[in-house]
C-alpha angles and dihedrals in degrees: 000000000000121000120240090256092051091050092050092046087054090051090051091050092049094049112015091174094062107101094193094063091051091045092051090047091052090050090053092048090049087070095056110013117026093181090059091045090052090051093051095044091048092051090045090059090050093049099034110021090164093063097101101191090067093067095062096049095042091049091049091051091052089048090051089051090051092245094137097168092054092045091053092047092051094046091049092049089048092050090053092049093046090052091051090052095042088235099160097178094051090043091055092047093049093046090051091049091050091050090049094052091048090049093047093049096045115107116249112266097202 
């Protein structure tokens, strides 16, 4: 029996232009290999910049890695794309993520 990752890799091979299969594959890798997930999410943005869900997860990975500047850049690009697509839910999630990364990276004021 094939693992979930093997099944998703097969889906990507069968239809390399389907962003959802790549997105689902990156989500699976995120559980076991964040470097591989980062690679897939990054390539997904290159190949399918209009696929809004990618921005949130890629930004969060950059945030997890401590790469604040990249996280901010990705969230801002995602916000722009969500606005273009009138995707209110994604827009709110990306704006909240951007606020969080700004808050987390702000120096303590105490």
